[in-house]
Every structure is written in structure tokens, then in C-alpha cells.
N, CA, C and O atoms as a GROMACS GRO file, in nm:
protein
  460
    1UNK      N    1  -0.092   1.153   0.105
    1UNK     CA    2  -0.006   1.062   0.178
    1UNK      C    3   0.102   1.015   0.084
    1UNK      O    4   0.075   0.956  -0.020
    2UNK      N    5   0.224   1.040   0.121
    2UNK     CA    6   0.336   1.003   0.036
    2UNK      C    7   0.430   0.913   0.116
    2UNK      O    8   0.487   0.954   0.216
    3UNK      N    9   0.445   0.790   0.070
    3UNK     CA   10   0.543   0.701   0.128
    3UNK      C   11   0.511   0.642   0.263
    3UNK      O   12   0.598   0.579   0.324
    4UNK      N   13   0.390   0.659   0.312
    4UNK     CA   14   0.358   0.606   0.445
    4UNK      C   15   0.241   0.508   0.445
    4UNK      O   16   0.230   0.426   0.536
    5UNK      N   17   0.156   0.516   0.348
    5UNK     CA   18   0.032   0.439   0.349
    5UNK      C   19   0.057   0.289   0.360
    5UNK      O   20  -0.017   0.220   0.430
    6UNK      N   21   0.160   0.237   0.294
    6UNK     CA   22   0.184   0.093   0.296
    6UNK      C   23   0.229   0.042   0.433
    6UNK      O   24   0.234  -0.079   0.455
    7UNK      N   25   0.264   0.133   0.524
    7UNK     CA   26   0.308   0.093   0.658
    7UNK      C   27   0.197   0.103   0.762
    7UNK      O   28   0.220   0.077   0.880
    8UNK      N   29   0.078   0.141   0.719
    8UNK     CA   30  -0.034   0.160   0.812
    8UNK      C   31  -0.143   0.057   0.784
    8UNK      O   32  -0.131  -0.024   0.692
    9UNK      N   33  -0.248   0.062   0.863
    9UNK     CA   34  -0.370  -0.012   0.831
    9UNK      C   35  -0.434   0.072   0.720
    9UNK      O   36  -0.492   0.177   0.748
   10UNK      N   37  -0.425   0.027   0.599
   10UNK     CA   38  -0.460   0.109   0.482
   10UNK      C   39  -0.604   0.156   0.487
   10UNK      O   40  -0.630   0.276   0.471
   11UNK      N   41  -0.696   0.066   0.510
   11UNK     CA   42  -0.837   0.107   0.509
   11UNK      C   43  -0.869   0.206   0.621
   11UNK      O   44  -0.944   0.302   0.600
   12UNK      N   45  -0.813   0.185   0.737
   12UNK     CA   46  -0.835   0.277   0.849
   12UNK      C   47  -0.777   0.415   0.816
   12UNK      O   48  -0.840   0.517   0.845
   13UNK      N   49  -0.660   0.418   0.757
   13UNK     CA   50  -0.598   0.545   0.718
   13UNK      C   51  -0.679   0.618   0.612
   13UNK      O   52  -0.692   0.740   0.618
   14UNK      N   53  -0.734   0.544   0.516
   14UNK     CA   54  -0.817   0.606   0.413
   14UNK      C   55  -0.946   0.662   0.472
   14UNK      O   56  -0.990   0.770   0.434
   15UNK      N   57  -1.007   0.588   0.564
   15UNK     CA   58  -1.130   0.638   0.629
   15UNK      C   59  -1.101   0.766   0.708
   15UNK      O   60  -1.181   0.860   0.707
   16UNK      N   61  -0.988   0.770   0.775
   16UNK     CA   62  -0.952   0.889   0.852
   16UNK      C   63  -0.924   1.006   0.757
   16UNK      O   64  -0.961   1.120   0.787
   17UNK      N   65  -0.859   0.980   0.646
   17UNK     CA   66  -0.835   1.086   0.546
   17UNK      C   67  -0.968   1.140   0.496
   17UNK      O   68  -0.984   1.262   0.482
   18UNK      N   69  -1.060   1.052   0.468
   18UNK     CA   70  -1.193   1.094   0.421
   18UNK      C   71  -1.264   1.178   0.527
   18UNK      O   72  -1.328   1.277   0.494
   19UNK      N   73  -1.252   1.139   0.652
   19UNK     CA   74  -1.320   1.209   0.761
   19UNK      C   75  -1.274   1.354   0.774
   19UNK      O   76  -1.355   1.442   0.803
   20UNK      N   77  -1.145   1.379   0.752
   20UNK     CA   78  -1.094   1.515   0.773
   20UNK      C   79  -1.105   1.604   0.650
   20UNK      O   80  -1.080   1.724   0.658
   21UNK      N   81  -1.142   1.548   0.536
   21UNK     CA   82  -1.158   1.629   0.415
   21UNK      C   83  -1.296   1.691   0.409
   21UNK      O   84  -1.392   1.635   0.462
   22UNK      N   85  -1.305   1.806   0.343
   22UNK     CA   86  -1.435   1.869   0.322
   22UNK      C   87  -1.513   1.791   0.216
   22UNK      O   88  -1.458   1.701   0.152
   23UNK      N   89  -1.639   1.826   0.198
   23UNK     CA   90  -1.724   1.756   0.101
   23UNK      C   91  -1.671   1.765  -0.041
   23UNK      O   92  -1.698   1.677  -0.123
   24UNK      N   93  -1.596   1.869  -0.072
   24UNK     CA   94  -1.541   1.882  -0.207
   24UNK      C   95  -1.390   1.850  -0.210
   24UNK      O   96  -1.319   1.888  -0.303
   25UNK      N   97  -1.344   1.781  -0.106
   25UNK     CA   98  -1.202   1.754  -0.091
   25UNK      C   99  -1.144   1.656  -0.192
   25UNK      O  100  -1.213   1.570  -0.245
   26UNK      N  101  -1.016   1.673  -0.216
   26UNK     CA  102  -0.939   1.584  -0.304
   26UNK      C  103  -0.814   1.541  -0.228
   26UNK      O  104  -0.764   1.611  -0.141
   27UNK      N  105  -0.765   1.424  -0.265
   27UNK     CA  106  -0.644   1.373  -0.201
   27UNK      C  107  -0.561   1.297  -0.303
   27UNK      O  108  -0.613   1.243  -0.401
   28UNK      N  109  -0.432   1.293  -0.278
   28UNK     CA  110  -0.342   1.213  -0.359
   28UNK      C  111  -0.273   1.115  -0.265
   28UNK      O  112  -0.214   1.154  -0.164
   29UNK      N  113  -0.282   0.989  -0.299
   29UNK     CA  114  -0.220   0.883  -0.221
   29UNK      C  115  -0.112   0.820  -0.307
   29UNK      O  116  -0.139   0.774  -0.418
   30UNK      N  117   0.008   0.817  -0.258
   30UNK     CA  118   0.120   0.761  -0.332
   30UNK      C  119   0.158   0.629  -0.265
   30UNK      O  120   0.189   0.624  -0.147
   31UNK      N  121   0.154   0.521  -0.344
   31UNK     CA  122   0.179   0.388  -0.290
   31UNK      C  123   0.276   0.314  -0.379
   31UNK      O  124   0.262   0.312  -0.501
   32UNK      N  125   0.377   0.254  -0.317
   32UNK     CA  126   0.476   0.178  -0.392
   32UNK      C  127   0.419   0.050  -0.449
   32UNK      O  128   0.310   0.006  -0.411
   33UNK      N  129   0.493  -0.010  -0.541
   33UNK     CA  130   0.454  -0.136  -0.602
   33UNK      C  131   0.528  -0.250  -0.535
   33UNK      O  132   0.641  -0.233  -0.489
   34UNK      N  133   0.465  -0.363  -0.529
   34UNK     CA  134   0.530  -0.483  -0.477
   34UNK      C  135   0.654  -0.517  -0.557
   34UNK      O  136   0.754  -0.563  -0.500
   35UNK      N  137   0.651  -0.496  -0.688
   35UNK     CA  138   0.767  -0.529  -0.772
   35UNK      C  139   0.890  -0.449  -0.731
   35UNK      O  140   1.001  -0.502  -0.734
   36UNK      N  141   0.872  -0.324  -0.692
   36UNK     CA  142   0.985  -0.243  -0.647
   36UNK      C  143   1.042  -0.296  -0.516
   36UNK      O  144   1.163  -0.300  -0.497
   37UNK      N  145   0.954  -0.338  -0.427
   37UNK     CA  146   0.997  -0.396  -0.300
   37UNK      C  147   1.078  -0.524  -0.325
   37UNK      O  148   1.185  -0.544  -0.268
   38UNK      N  149   1.026  -0.610  -0.411
   38UNK     CA  150   1.093  -0.736  -0.441
   38UNK      C  151   1.229  -0.710  -0.504
   38UNK      O  152   1.328  -0.775  -0.469
   39UNK      N  153   1.235  -0.617  -0.597
   39UNK     CA  154   1.363  -0.583  -0.661
   39UNK      C  155   1.466  -0.535  -0.558
   39UNK      O  156   1.584  -0.572  -0.564
   40UNK      N  157   1.420  -0.453  -0.465
   40UNK     CA  158   1.510  -0.399  -0.364
   40UNK      C  159   1.554  -0.506  -0.264
   40UNK      O  160   1.672  -0.515  -0.230
   41UNK      N  161   1.460  -0.587  -0.218
   41UNK     CA  162   1.490  -0.685  -0.113
   41UNK      C  163   1.558  -0.812  -0.162
   41UNK      O  164   1.638  -0.872  -0.090
   42UNK      N  165   1.528  -0.853  -0.285
   42UNK     CA  166   1.580  -0.979  -0.334
   42UNK      C  167   1.678  -0.963  -0.450
   42UNK      O  168   1.728  -1.062  -0.504
   43UNK      N  169   1.706  -0.839  -0.489
   43UNK     CA  170   1.794  -0.813  -0.602
   43UNK      C  171   1.941  -0.837  -0.569
   43UNK      O  172   1.972  -0.887  -0.461
   44UNK      N  173   2.029  -0.802  -0.660
   44UNK     CA  174   2.171  -0.830  -0.642
   44UNK      C  175   2.237  -0.760  -0.523
   44UNK      O  176   2.339  -0.807  -0.473
   45UNK      N  177   2.181  -0.649  -0.477
   45UNK     CA  178   2.240  -0.576  -0.364
   45UNK      C  179   2.171  -0.604  -0.232
   45UNK      O  180   2.194  -0.533  -0.134
   46UNK      N  181   2.085  -0.706  -0.228
   46UNK     CA  182   2.009  -0.738  -0.108
   46UNK      C  183   2.100  -0.799  -0.001
   46UNK      O  184   2.208  -0.852  -0.030
   47UNK      N  185   2.052  -0.790   0.123
   47UNK     CA  186   2.126  -0.854   0.233
   47UNK      C  187   2.131  -1.003   0.208
   47UNK      O  188   2.038  -1.060   0.151
   48UNK      N  189   2.235  -1.065   0.249
   48UNK     CA  190   2.249  -1.208   0.230
   48UNK      C  191   2.248  -1.278   0.366
   48UNK      O  192   2.273  -1.216   0.469
   49UNK      N  193   2.220  -1.403   0.363
   49UNK     CA  194   2.217  -1.483   0.485
   49UNK      C  195   2.082  -1.549   0.500
   49UNK      O  196   1.980  -1.497   0.454
   50UNK      N  197   2.082  -1.663   0.564
   50UNK     CA  198   1.960  -1.742   0.579
   50UNK      C  199   1.854  -1.670   0.662
   50UNK      O  200   1.736  -1.671   0.628
   51UNK      N  201   1.897  -1.606   0.771
   51UNK     CA  202   1.802  -1.534   0.857
   51UNK      C  203   1.734  -1.420   0.784
   51UNK      O  204   1.612  -1.402   0.794
   52UNK      N  205   1.813  -1.341   0.710
   52UNK     CA  206   1.757  -1.229   0.635
   52UNK      C  207   1.662  -1.279   0.527
   52UNK      O  208   1.555  -1.221   0.506
   53UNK      N  209   1.700  -1.384   0.459
   53UNK     CA  210   1.614  -1.440   0.354
   53UNK      C  211   1.483  -1.492   0.412
   53UNK      O  212   1.378  -1.474   0.352
   54UNK      N  213   1.489  -1.555   0.528
   54UNK     CA  214   1.367  -1.606   0.593
   54UNK      C  215   1.275  -1.491   0.632
   54UNK      O  216   1.154  -1.500   0.611
   55UNK      N  217   1.331  -1.383   0.688
   55UNK     CA  218   1.248  -1.267   0.726
   55UNK      C  219   1.184  -1.202   0.604
   55UNK      O  220   1.066  -1.167   0.605
   56UNK      N  221   1.263  -1.186   0.499
   56UNK     CA  222   1.210  -1.124   0.376
   56UNK      C  223   1.100  -1.210   0.314
   56UNK      O  224   1.000  -1.158   0.267
   57UNK      N  225   1.120  -1.340   0.314
   57UNK     CA  226   1.019  -1.431   0.258
   57UNK      C  227   0.892  -1.427   0.343
   57UNK      O  228   0.782  -1.426   0.288
   58UNK      N  229   0.905  -1.425   0.475
   58UNK     CA  230   0.789  -1.415   0.564
   58UNK      C  231   0.713  -1.285   0.538
   58UNK      O  232   0.590  -1.285   0.530
   59UNK      N  233   0.786  -1.175   0.524
   59UNK     CA  234   0.722  -1.047   0.496
   59UNK      C  235   0.651  -1.048   0.361
   59UNK      O  236   0.541  -0.993   0.348
   60UNK      N  237   0.712  -1.110   0.262
   60UNK     CA  238   0.652  -1.118   0.129
   60UNK      C  239   0.522  -1.198   0.133
   60UNK      O  240   0.422  -1.157   0.073
   61UNK      N  241   0.522  -1.309   0.202
   61UNK     CA  242   0.399  -1.390   0.216
   61UNK      C  243   0.292  -1.309   0.288
   61UNK      O  244   0.175  -1.314   0.250
   62UNK      N  245   0.331  -1.235   0.390
   62UNK     CA  246   0.236  -1.150   0.462
   62UNK      C  247   0.175  -1.044   0.373
   62UNK      O  248   0.055  -1.016   0.381
   63UNK      N  249   0.257  -0.984   0.287
   63UNK     CA  250   0.208  -0.881   0.194
   63UNK      C  251   0.109  -0.939   0.095
   63UNK      O  252   0.005  -0.879   0.066
   64UNK      N  253   0.143  -1.056   0.043
   64UNK     CA  254   0.057  -1.116  -0.059
   64UNK      C  255  -0.076  -1.164  -0.002
   64UNK      O  256  -0.176  -1.166  -0.073
   65UNK      N  257  -0.079  -1.202   0.125
   65UNK     CA  258  -0.203  -1.253   0.184
   65UNK      C  259  -0.288  -1.143   0.247
   65UNK      O  260  -0.406  -1.165   0.274
   66UNK      N  261  -0.231  -1.026   0.270
   66UNK     CA  262  -0.303  -0.917   0.338
   66UNK      C  263  -0.438  -0.882   0.276
   66UNK      O  264  -0.537  -0.872   0.349
   67UNK      N  265  -0.448  -0.864   0.146
   67UNK     CA  266  -0.577  -0.824   0.090
   67UNK      C  267  -0.689  -0.926   0.112
   67UNK      O  268  -0.806  -0.888   0.119
   68UNK      N  269  -0.656  -1.052   0.122
   68UNK     CA  270  -0.760  -1.154   0.139
   68UNK      C  271  -0.789  -1.181   0.285
   68UNK      O  272  -0.903  -1.210   0.321
   69UNK      N  273  -0.690  -1.171   0.368
   69UNK     CA  274  -0.709  -1.197   0.511
   69UNK      C  275  -0.758  -1.073   0.585
   69UNK      O  276  -0.812  -1.084   0.696
   70UNK      N  277  -0.739  -0.955   0.524
   70UNK     CA  278  -0.780  -0.828   0.583
   70UNK      C  279  -0.707  -0.799   0.714
   70UNK      O  280  -0.755  -0.723   0.798
   71UNK      N  281  -0.592  -0.860   0.732
   71UNK     CA  282  -0.509  -0.830   0.848
   71UNK      C  283  -0.365  -0.872   0.818
   71UNK      O  284  -0.339  -0.952   0.728
   72UNK      N  285  -0.276  -0.817   0.894
   72UNK     CA  286  -0.133  -0.846   0.876
   72UNK      C  287  -0.097  -0.980   0.938
   72UNK      O  288  -0.147  -1.017   1.045
   73UNK      N  289  -0.010  -1.051   0.871
   73UNK     CA  290   0.050  -1.171   0.929
   73UNK      C  291   0.189  -1.139   0.984
   73UNK      O  292   0.247  -1.218   1.058
   74UNK      N  293   0.239  -1.025   0.948
   74UNK     CA  294   0.372  -0.983   0.990
   74UNK      C  295   0.359  -0.880   1.101
   74UNK      O  296   0.248  -0.842   1.140
   75UNK      N  297   0.471  -0.836   1.152
   75UNK     CA  298   0.469  -0.739   1.261
   75UNK      C  299   0.413  -0.605   1.213
   75UNK      O  300   0.427  -0.571   1.095
   76UNK      N  301   0.349  -0.528   1.301
   76UNK     CA  302   0.300  -0.396   1.263
   76UNK      C  303   0.415  -0.311   1.210
   76UNK      O  304   0.526  -0.314   1.263
   77UNK      N  305   0.388  -0.236   1.107
   77UNK     CA  306   0.490  -0.153   1.046
   77UNK      C  307   0.557  -0.217   0.926
   77UNK      O  308   0.629  -0.150   0.852
   78UNK      N  309   0.533  -0.346   0.906
   78UNK     CA  310   0.584  -0.410   0.784
   78UNK      C  311   0.500  -0.359   0.667
   78UNK      O  312   0.378  -0.345   0.681
   79UNK      N  313   0.561  -0.332   0.554
   79UNK     CA  314   0.484  -0.275   0.443
   79UNK      C  315   0.387  -0.375   0.379
   79UNK      O  316   0.407  -0.496   0.384
   80UNK      N  317   0.283  -0.320   0.320
   80UNK     CA  318   0.184  -0.397   0.245
   80UNK      C  319   0.164  -0.324   0.113
   80UNK      O  320   0.148  -0.202   0.112
   81UNK      N  321   0.163  -0.397   0.003
   81UNK     CA  322   0.148  -0.337  -0.129
   81UNK      C  323   0.029  -0.400  -0.201
   81UNK      O  324   0.046  -0.497  -0.275
   82UNK      N  325  -0.093  -0.346  -0.181
   82UNK     CA  326  -0.209  -0.403  -0.251
   82UNK      C  327  -0.200  -0.375  -0.401
   82UNK      O  328  -0.133  -0.281  -0.445
   83UNK      N  329  -0.270  -0.456  -0.478
   83UNK     CA  330  -0.276  -0.432  -0.622
   83UNK      C  331  -0.350  -0.302  -0.649
   83UNK      O  332  -0.419  -0.249  -0.560
   84UNK      N  333  -0.336  -0.250  -0.769
   84UNK     CA  334  -0.408  -0.126  -0.803
   84UNK      C  335  -0.558  -0.145  -0.791
   84UNK      O  336  -0.628  -0.059  -0.737
   85UNK      N  337  -0.606  -0.256  -0.840
   85UNK     CA  338  -0.751  -0.284  -0.833
   85UNK      C  339  -0.799  -0.286  -0.688
   85UNK      O  340  -0.903  -0.230  -0.656
   86UNK      N  341  -0.722  -0.352  -0.602
   86UNK     CA  342  -0.759  -0.361  -0.461
   86UNK      C  343  -0.753  -0.223  -0.395
   86UNK      O  344  -0.839  -0.189  -0.313
   87UNK      N  345  -0.654  -0.144  -0.430
   87UNK     CA  346  -0.642  -0.010  -0.373
   87UNK      C  347  -0.760   0.078  -0.413
   87UNK      O  348  -0.811   0.155  -0.331
   88UNK      N  349  -0.804   0.068  -0.537
   88UNK     CA  350  -0.922   0.144  -0.581
   88UNK      C  351  -1.044   0.100  -0.501
   88UNK      O  352  -1.126   0.184  -0.464
   89UNK      N  353  -1.057  -0.029  -0.474
   89UNK     CA  354  -1.169  -0.078  -0.391
   89UNK      C  355  -1.160  -0.021  -0.249
   89UNK      O  356  -1.261   0.019  -0.192
   90UNK      N  357  -1.039  -0.018  -0.193
   90UNK     CA  358  -1.022   0.041  -0.060
   90UNK      C  359  -1.064   0.187  -0.060
   90UNK      O  360  -1.130   0.232   0.032
   91UNK      N  361  -1.025   0.261  -0.163
   91UNK     CA  362  -1.064   0.401  -0.173
   91UNK      C  363  -1.216   0.416  -0.178
   91UNK      O  364  -1.273   0.501  -0.110
   92UNK      N  365  -1.281   0.333  -0.258
   92UNK     CA  366  -1.427   0.340  -0.271
   92UNK      C  367  -1.496   0.307  -0.139
   92UNK      O  368  -1.593   0.372  -0.102
   93UNK      N  369  -1.446   0.206  -0.069
   93UNK     CA  370  -1.507   0.170   0.060
   93UNK      C  371  -1.488   0.279   0.164
   93UNK      O  372  -1.568   0.290   0.257
   94UNK      N  373  -1.383   0.359   0.149
   94UNK     CA  374  -1.357   0.469   0.244
   94UNK      C  375  -1.436   0.595   0.209
   94UNK      O  376  -1.435   0.691   0.286
   95UNK      N  377  -1.504   0.597   0.094
   95UNK     CA  378  -1.584   0.714   0.057
   95UNK      C  379  -1.521   0.804  -0.047
   95UNK      O  380  -1.559   0.920  -0.060
   96UNK      N  381  -1.426   0.751  -0.122
   96UNK     CA  382  -1.360   0.825  -0.229
   96UNK      C  383  -1.401   0.771  -0.365
   96UNK      O  384  -1.449   0.658  -0.378
   97UNK      N  385  -1.382   0.854  -0.466
   97UNK     CA  386  -1.391   0.813  -0.606
   97UNK      C  387  -1.252   0.833  -0.663
   97UNK      O  388  -1.197   0.943  -0.658
   98UNK      N  389  -1.195   0.727  -0.716
   98UNK     CA  390  -1.061   0.738  -0.775
   98UNK      C  391  -1.077   0.799  -0.914
   98UNK      O  392  -1.129   0.736  -1.005
   99UNK      N  393  -1.031   0.923  -0.928
   99UNK     CA  394  -1.044   0.993  -1.056
   99UNK      C  395  -0.938   0.951  -1.157
   99UNK      O  396  -0.963   0.947  -1.277
  100UNK      N  397  -0.819   0.921  -1.104
  100UNK     CA  398  -0.710   0.892  -1.197
  100UNK      C  399  -0.598   0.818  -1.125
  100UNK      O  400  -0.574   0.838  -1.006
  101UNK      N  401  -0.532   0.731  -1.199
  101UNK     CA  402  -0.410   0.666  -1.152
  101UNK      C  403  -0.296   0.720  -1.235
  101UNK      O  404  -0.311   0.742  -1.355
  102UNK      N  405  -0.185   0.742  -1.172
  102UNK     CA  406  -0.069   0.789  -1.248
  102UNK      C  407   0.050   0.702  -1.210
  102UNK      O  408   0.092   0.700  -1.094
  103UNK      N  409   0.104   0.633  -1.306
  103UNK     CA  410   0.218   0.546  -1.284
  103UNK      C  411   0.344   0.630  -1.273
  103UNK      O  412   0.373   0.712  -1.360
  104UNK      N  413   0.420   0.609  -1.165
  104UNK     CA  414   0.542   0.685  -1.140
  104UNK      C  415   0.661   0.590  -1.124
  104UNK      O  416   0.743   0.608  -1.034
  105UNK      N  417   0.672   0.491  -1.208
  105UNK     CA  418   0.781   0.395  -1.196
  105UNK      C  419   0.749   0.289  -1.093
  105UNK      O  420   0.663   0.204  -1.115
  106UNK      N  421   0.818   0.294  -0.979
  106UNK     CA  422   0.794   0.196  -0.872
  106UNK      C  423   0.680   0.237  -0.780
  106UNK      O  424   0.657   0.172  -0.677
  107UNK      N  425   0.608   0.342  -0.814
  107UNK     CA  426   0.496   0.389  -0.733
  107UNK      C  427   0.378   0.427  -0.822
  107UNK      O  428   0.393   0.450  -0.942
  108UNK      N  429   0.260   0.432  -0.760
  108UNK     CA  430   0.141   0.479  -0.829
  108UNK      C  431   0.078   0.589  -0.747
  108UNK      O  432   0.065   0.576  -0.625
  109UNK      N  433   0.038   0.696  -0.813
  109UNK     CA  434  -0.037   0.804  -0.748
  109UNK      C  435  -0.185   0.780  -0.774
  109UNK      O  436  -0.227   0.766  -0.889
  110UNK      N  437  -0.263   0.777  -0.669
  110UNK     CA  438  -0.409   0.764  -0.677
  110UNK      C  439  -0.466   0.900  -0.649
  110UNK      O  440  -0.456   0.951  -0.537
  111UNK      N  441  -0.527   0.961  -0.750
  111UNK     CA  442  -0.588   1.092  -0.733
  111UNK      C  443  -0.736   1.066  -0.708
  111UNK      O  444  -0.805   1.009  -0.792
  112UNK      N  445  -0.783   1.110  -0.591
  112UNK     CA  446  -0.919   1.076  -0.550
  112UNK      C  447  -0.992   1.199  -0.499
  112UNK      O  448  -0.932   1.295  -0.450
  113UNK      N  449  -1.122   1.193  -0.512
  113UNK     CA  450  -1.207   1.299  -0.455
  113UNK      C  451  -1.311   1.236  -0.364
  113UNK      O  452  -1.342   1.118  -0.374
  114UNK      N  453  -1.365   1.318  -0.275
  114UNK     CA  454  -1.467   1.270  -0.184
  114UNK      C  455  -1.594   1.240  -0.262
  114UNK      O  456  -1.635   1.318  -0.347
  115UNK      N  457  -1.655   1.128  -0.234
  115UNK     CA  458  -1.778   1.088  -0.302
  115UNK      C  459  -1.894   1.168  -0.249
  115UNK      O  460  -2.007   1.150  -0.294
   0.00000   0.00000   0.00000
């Protein structure tokens, strides 16, 4: 999964990925970092205006609370960026073993195999 996982129900997507893989299956999940999102949305080239700032702040609060609330506070399709530790836990709960993490700048590749 490249570039889509943060827009889905992450745990449900991981369980479905596990379901369709064979017993010896491997998968690579590419997930962006919250820092990259913040840089893009709040940096010098970000949209300006009170309404845009309010929406971005609401989305940011929703992203930060998602791992603890286990549900979105924002509209479906808004991105969520769990921490690396939380993502590894999600992988384990879905039936994967995270073999390796690879930092790719504003993204991390999670290389996992079926448990």
C-alpha cells in the first residue's frame, strides 16, 4: 500500500491485507509522517485565511487523537498519521510481524510478513 493507508481505517485495511496474503506472504506499507503533513499544511506556502486555518487545526487534532480514541473525529477520508510505534502495534494486531522500518524522508516503509 503506497500513499493510501492514512486515508483509510488503518486497522481494517491491515486486517484485509493480511486476509488476502498467503501464509508466507510479505507486504510493504508506505505511510507518511505527521511532520510532513504539518510542514505542508502550515508552512510558508500553506493556504491562508481563518476558515482554512480552522479546518487544518481541526484535522490536526483529529489526527493526534485517533490512536487513543480508535476512531476519527474528522470527516472520512481525512488523513491519519500514527506514530511508528503505534503502526507496528497495528501491524501486529492484524497478524503481521514488522521485519524492518525504512525511513524515506517524509514517509516510512513498513516491511512486514505474515505471522
